[in-house]
C-alpha positions in Angstrom: 106.4 118.6 106.3 109.4 120.4 104.9 109.8 120.6 101.2 113.1 118.8 101.1 111.2 115.9 103.1 108.5 115.9 100.4 111.1 116.0 97.6 113.2 113.2 99.1 109.9 111.1 99.2 109.2 112.0 95.6 112.7 110.8 94.6 113.0 107.8 96.9 109.6 106.5 97.7 110.0 106.9 101.5 110.9 109.5 104.1 112.2 109.0 107.6 110.4 111.1 110.1 112.9 110.4 113.0 111.7 110.0 116.5 108.0 111.2 116.6 107.3 110.0 119.9 108.5 111.2 123.3 110.3 108.8 125.6 107.1 108.7 127.7 104.9 107.9 124.7 107.3 105.1 123.6 107.3 103.5 127.0 103.4 103.7 127.2 102.9 102.1 123.7 105.7 99.6 124.2 104.0 98.5 127.4 100.5 98.4 125.6 102.2 96.4 122.8 103.5 93.8 125.2 100.2 93.6 127.1 98.4 92.9 123.7 101.0 90.1 122.9 100.3 88.4 126.2 96.6 89.1 126.8 95.4 88.3 123.2 98.2 85.9 122.0 95.6 83.7 120.4 94.9 86.4 117.9 98.5 86.7 116.7 99.4 84.9 113.7 102.8 83.4 113.2 103.9 84.2 109.7 106.5 81.3 109.8 109.5 83.5 108.9 110.5 85.6 112.0 107.4 87.5 112.9 104.1 87.3 114.5 101.4 89.8 113.5 98.0 90.9 114.8 95.7 93.0 112.6 92.8 93.8 114.9 94.5 95.8 117.5 91.9 98.6 117.7 89.3 96.1 118.7 91.3 95.1 121.8 93.4 98.3 122.3 91.6 101.4 121.0 94.5 103.3 122.9 96.6 102.7 119.7 94.3 105.1 117.9 96.2 107.9 119.7 99.5 106.7 118.0 98.1 106.3 114.4 96.4 109.7 114.8 99.4 111.4 116.5 99.9 115.0 115.0 103.5 114.1 114.1 102.1 111.2 112.1 99.1 112.8 110.4 100.8 116.0 109.3 103.4 114.3 107.0 100.8 111.6 105.8 98.3 114.3 104.7 101.0 116.3 103.2 102.1 113.4 101.0 98.6 112.3 100.2 97.3 115.8 99.6 94.3 115.5 101.7 92.7 113.7 104.6 93.8 110.1 105.0 92.0 106.9 106.1 93.7 103.9 107.7 92.7 100.6 106.0 94.8 98.4 108.2 96.4 98.7 111.6 98.8 95.9 112.4 101.1 95.2 115.2 104.1 93.0 114.4 106.6 91.5 116.6 109.9 91.0 114.7 112.1 88.2 116.1 115.8 87.7 115.7 116.8 87.0 112.1 120.2 85.9 110.9 119.4 85.0 107.2 119.9 86.8 104.0 118.5 90.2 103.6 115.0 90.2 102.0 114.1 93.1 99.7 110.5 93.7 98.4 109.3 90.2 98.9 107.1 88.5 101.3 106.3 84.9 102.3 102.5 85.2 102.8 101.9 82.4 100.3 105.1 80.3 100.5 108.8 80.6 100.8 110.3 84.0 101.2 110.4 85.5 97.7 107.3 83.6 96.5 105.5 86.8 95.3 105.5 90.5 95.6 103.8 92.0 98.6 100.2 92.9 98.2 100.7 96.4 99.0 103.0 97.0 96.1 102.9 97.1 92.4 101.1 99.1 89.5 97.6 98.3 90.8 98.1 100.5 93.8 99.4 103.4 91.9 97.0 106.4 91.3 98.2 108.1 88.0 96.4 111.4 89.0 98.3 111.8 92.2 101.3 114.1 92.0 103.4 111.2 93.6 101.5 108.4 91.8 100.4 106.7 95.0 97.0 105.6 96.2 98.2 104.0 99.4 100.9 104.8 101.9 102.4 102.8 104.8 103.5 104.2 108.0 105.8 102.0 110.2 106.4 103.1 113.9 109.1 101.2 115.8 108.9 101.0 119.6 112.4 99.7 119.8 115.8 100.8 118.6 116.3 100.0 114.9 119.7 99.8 113.3 121.3 98.0 110.3 122.1 95.1 112.8 118.4 94.5 113.7 115.9 92.7 111.7 113.1 95.2 112.6 113.8 97.6 109.7 111.3 97.3 106.9 109.8 99.4 104.3 106.4 98.6 103.0 
């Protein structure tokens, strides 16, 4: 990870890694993603807002381990955390079309959008001893194009 990326993260709380997968890798993981949605649809949970999620993907598709442990993923994560990393949650999400108001920093896990802050945020997840004051980090990998016109953009 370049120093300027680290400094950007320190100032903004996120860093964009750009396209980390080759076109072939994107195609392979996108195909695997669709297979999971069709083969194991009964495991996917509808959040009631515009997405369905599946949180046990490594049980049915261990091939996704190659994505989360991809060298272009692990190097920046380890640089930001300052040591080895351990994934506590692997979650596939299908984000459908959404034409409502922009939602920032809020979730609908327990009710209407905006009901409470997301469980991954807040002071209880900050580690004061860490140079960036973080104990957890989220990585989002998109298998489709993302722009300011698509709903799929999210920062957790």
